[in-house]
Every structure is written in structure tokens, then in C-alpha cells.
N, C-alpha and C positions, 0 to 999 in steps of 0.2 A: 504494500500500500504506500503510495507516494503523495498523500494529501498534504504533507507538511511542507511542501514546496512553496516558494514565494510566488506572488501573482505574475511577475515577469516570466518566470520559468513555466508556469501554467499556460500563459498566453503564447509563449514560444512553441510549446508542445502542440497546442490546439492549431496554431498557424501552420505548423509543419504537417499535421494531419490533413488540414484543408488544402494545403498546397500540393499534395501528392498527385491529384488528378489534373492539376493546373499546368499548362505548358510552361516550359522554362522561360519563355520570352515575356510572360506576364509579370507585372510589377508585384512587389511584396504586398501582402495584405496589411492595410493600415488598421490600427486598433479600433477606430471608430467608423470604418467604412461599412456600409450596409451590405452584409453578405448575401442577402436575397436580391437586392437591386443589381449588384455586381455580377450575379449569376454563379457565385462560388458555392452557394448552398441553395438547394430547393427543398420543397416539402418532403421529398423522398429521402433526402440525405440527413434529415433531422434525426431519424431513427439510428442510423449508423454512427452519427456524431454523438448521440446520447450514449450508445453502448461504448464507444471509444472513451468518453469521459468517465463513465463508471469503471471501466477496466483500467485505464491508465492512472487515474487518480484515486481509485478505491473509494469513491463516494457514491452512495445510492442516490438516484434522482427520483423525486416524487413527481411522477408523470401527470398526476391530477393537478398539481400546482404550477407546472411549467407552461409558459405561454410562448408564442412565436417570438416575441420581443427578447426573450432570454437567449435566443439563438441568432439575433440580428447582427451583432458585432463581436469582435474578439473581446472587447471590454465587457460586454454583457455575458459572454460565455465564461470569462475569467471570474466574474462576480458570482455567477451561478456555481462554479466549482468551489470557490472560497466559502460562500454562504452555506452550501450543502455540507461541506467538510465541517464547518463550525457547528451546524445544527446537529450533525451526527457524531460530534466529538472525535472526529478523525484528525 
């Protein structure tokens, strides 16, 4: 379980996961760029991203509480991981 990592490390890991299917000539993902508007994430990828977060950071996500806005930017995703870890004592 790696939930004790700092927000910058969490953000970098999520960005790396999201960048895997992105061609090398695309720019880096900015922390507050809208991931849906930019086409980096779509509604189908939310599930795989959620599973990645749970596995990578060892934090369970409460799918009944999660909203689309929680997946809209790297900053929002980072906050989701940090708050889920704090809520679960991880």
C-alpha cells in the first residue's frame, strides 16, 4: 500500500497512467487541464482509472460518493486519493 505518498508523487503517478495511451508528441498533462474536454479521459476510462487508483495507492473509493468532477483534472484526482486515504486511515 503506497497511500503515504505526497500529493506531487500521487499526481505524477496518475499522469503517467493517463499518458500511456497518449502519443509521445502530445504535451504533458497540466494539473488543472480538463481531462474530459482534452479527450484524455472519457466515461469508459473512469472505471479503469478508478481501479488503477485503488490498486496503486491502496485506497478504496466509495463509488456512491464519486462524481464526474472528481475525475476532471489531475488536481481533482490527487485530492480524491488524498481524501480517500485520510478517510480510510491509510
